N, C-alpha and C positions, 0 to 999 in steps of 0.2 A: 342433973341430966349431964352427961359429958358429951361434948362433940369431938369427934375425931377430925383432926385436921390433915389434910392431904397436902404434901409439899408440891408447889406448883414447879412444874419443869423449867429449867432455865432455857435461855435460847440456844445455848450450846447443845443442851440434852435433845432440844427438838430437832436441831440441824443434824446431830448424829442419827437420830432416829429415821429421819427422812433418807439420809445417805445410805443407811443399811439396807434399803430396798434397791438400791441402784449400784452399790459398789461391787458386788460380785459380778452381775453380768457386764457392768461397765468396764471393769478391769479386763476380763476375758476377751470382749469384743474388741477393746482398744489394742491388746496385745495381739490378737489375729489380724487385725487391720494393719499393723505396723509390720508384722511378718510378712504379709501379703505384699506389702511395698518392698520389703526386703529381698523377696523372692525375684523381683524385677531387676536387682543390682547384678553385678559382676561377681559378687561375693556373698550368696545367700546364706552360707552358714555362717560367716563372720557377722552378717547383719542380724541373723537370728540371736546369736550369742549376745550381742549389744542390747537388743529388745528384751532377752530374758533376764539379764543382770539388771536392768533398769526396773524391770517388771517385779523381780525379786526384792529389790531395795524399796519400791513403792509399797510393796505387801508388808514388809518389815516395818516401815514408818506407820503405816495404818494400824498395825498392830498396837502399837503405843498410843495413838490418838483414840482409837475406839476398838479396845479388847473385847473379845467375848468373855474371857475368863481373866480377872486381873491376877489370879493365884498362878496362872500359867505365865506370867511375865516374870516370876522368880527364877533365877539362875539354878539349874539342875545340874550343873558341873559336866554336861555332856555336849557343849557347843563343839569343843575340838573333835570328839568322836563323831559327831553327827557331820561336821564339814568333811573330815576324813573319809567317812563312808560315801558321802556325796561325790568327792572329787577322785578318790582312789578306787572305790567299787562302783557305785552307779555310773559314775563319769566316764570311767575307762571301759566298763562294759558297753555303755553307749556308744562311745567313740569306736571302739573296735568292732562290735557286733552291728549296730545300726548304721553308722557313717560309712566305715571301711567296708564292712561285709555286705549288709543289706543294700545300703544306697549304691554301693560300688557295683555289686552284682545287678542290682536293678537297671542301673545305668547302662550296662553291658548287654544284658539279655533280655531285659523286659521292653514291651513296645513303647513307642514314642506316646505322649500324651495326644489323644485324638485318634489313635489307631483303632479300627474296627475289627482287626485281626484277633481271633482267639476268644476266650468266654468274657473278658472285661469289657463293660460298655463305655469304650473309648470315645464315643460320640456323646456321651452326656456331658453336661456343663461340669467344669472341675469341682464346683462346690458339691454337686450331686455325689461325684466320684469319691470325694472325701467322706462324705456322710456314709456311704456304701463301705468304704475302707475302713472307718470307725467301727461301724456295725460289724463288720467280718473279724477284725482284729480283736474286738471287745470280747467275742465269744471265747478266743484263746486265753485272753487276759483274765476273764472271769473264772474259767477253770482252772488256771494256774494259781490264782489267788485262794479260790475255794479248796483246791486240793492241798494248799499249803497249810490250811487250818484243820485239814482231816487226816491228812497222812503224817504219822508221828515224825518220820525221818526229814521231810521237808519242812515241818514245823520248827525243827531246831534251828532252821536258818531263817526263817520268816519270824520267829520271836524275837531276833535282834530288833526288827523295826518295831514290834508291839510293846518292847521293854520301856519305850519312852514315858515318862510320867506327866508330860505335858505335850501340846500340840502347838507348833508353831512353824513358820515357813524353814527354819533352818534345818528341822528333821524330816523334810520332804524326801530327801535322797538317802535316809538312813536304811540301806538295804545291805544285806550280805551279798556279795558277788555271785554266790550259787543261787540265791533267791532271784536276782536280777536276770541270770542267764536263764533260768527255768521260765520264767515270763516270757522273755523273748522268743525262746524255742517254740513255746506254745502258740504264740500269736502271729509272729511274721510269716512263717510258711504258707499260711492260708492265703495270704495276699499274693505271694509269689505264685502259686498253683493257678490262681485265676487270672494272673497276667496283668496285677496293677502296675502302672507306669511309676517312675521314680518320683514324681510330682506328688503321688498319693501316698508314698512312704514318708517324705519329708513332711506333709501336713498332718498326717497321724501322729508322728514323732512330736511335732510342734504343739499339737492341740494337747497330747498327753502330758507334755512337760508343764504347760501352763495350768492345766487344771489339778496336776499333781500338787503345785504350790498352793493353789487355792483351796483344795480340799483339807489341806493341814493348817491353813492361816487361821490364826487366833483373832480373827475380827468378826464384830458382830455384823452378821448378813442375814437378811430375811429373804429366802429365795423362794418361798411359796411353790407354786405349781412346777418351777424348774426341778424340784426334787424328784419328779417323776419322770424326768428326761435325763438330767445329768447328775454325775456325783457332785454333792455339795458339801460345803463344811459340816453343816448338821448332820447330814446322813453319815458323814466319815466319822464324826465324833460318836455316834453309837457303834459304829465298828470297832473302836477302840476301846468299849467297855469291857469291864472284866466279867460282867454278868453275860453268859454265853447266849442267853436269849435275845440279847441285844446285839453282842459282839461277833457272832457268827451269823452275820447279815452283811448286805451292802458290799458285795465282793466286786462290784463293777469299777473299773479303773477311771472311766469316762462316762460311760452311760449306763442306765439303770436298766435297760431294757432286759437283760438276761436274769436279772435278779426279780424282775417282776414275772418273767416266764416261768423260771424255776422255783419260785416260792421263797425266796431268801431277802426280799425287801423289807426292810423294818425302819418305820419312823413313828414316833409317839408324839402325843400333845403335851410334853413336858420337857423339862431341860435335860439334855445329856448329862452323864456323870462327870464331876470335876476329877475324881480319882481315876486314873487310867494306868495301865501297865499289864504285867504279868504275874502269875502266882509264884514261879519259882525265881532264883536269883540269875543276874546277868552281870558279867564283868563289867566293871565300869570303865575300862580301857578299850581304846580302839583294836589294838592288836588282840586283846583277850577276847573281844567280842568275835573277831574273825577266827580264833582258834577253837572258842569253847563248843561250837556244834560238832566238831570233828572228835572231841574227847569223850571217852566213856564217862567221866565224871562231870557233873555240871551240865548235861545236855538238859534241854527244856522238853518236858513231857507235854503232850497235849493237854490243855486245861480241861478239868473235870468238873 
């Protein structure tokens, strides 16, 4: 009679297991608290950038210490392209549209925080205003993301993001500029029409930036009931699956409320796939990835 011996977890393994329950909410809450402190300074944008960089580096370190998939630690030769997309596409669009246009216009024409004029509930505590702002903006973000999976012409641009073969914090901002503009155009006007103050725009942008890094983080994180409220790494790994039953789901950028309402929420009691990506080819170079969606040859068709 043979006896199956079970390997006893080491002290390090036990610590990693316990940390996996608190690392995701802990990182998010810490980043938001530091952002709130930065909002009280004379240079809130500069303070946010400092928090964001420190946050990203912390996530990168944790990916090495407690990775979800060790296979995703292997170099895919896309680091330069990922960073170029982040800085020159996602970054420039965010700076020009969100900071210069959105925040600039909001600061000039939107009511002051606390104002009771118009439709926006300015008398509410700022935290509740931000939650409402996220809920409203998320409606546009949800449909922008969903339409990018359902309309062939938009998918050509969104496929740049889905062409990654591993998830980690560096490819958080890997978006074609057309894809980024489309998402912002569908999400920001709703807040303008309701008269949200500039502070709400800033908080929504900050929250989206932090959650974006966390959803792509290759960190072992157990998020439990949070999966029904916020977009988590586990949910987003299903979204990157090549199986359409799994991949055409979890479109929410920050919140899962609209996925639950419209029936596109997906989570399973098993491990998400290691192999991710798209069916068709994608240029390996940054410039090639910018140009490919505009060309007749090499365009990505909707997965079938």
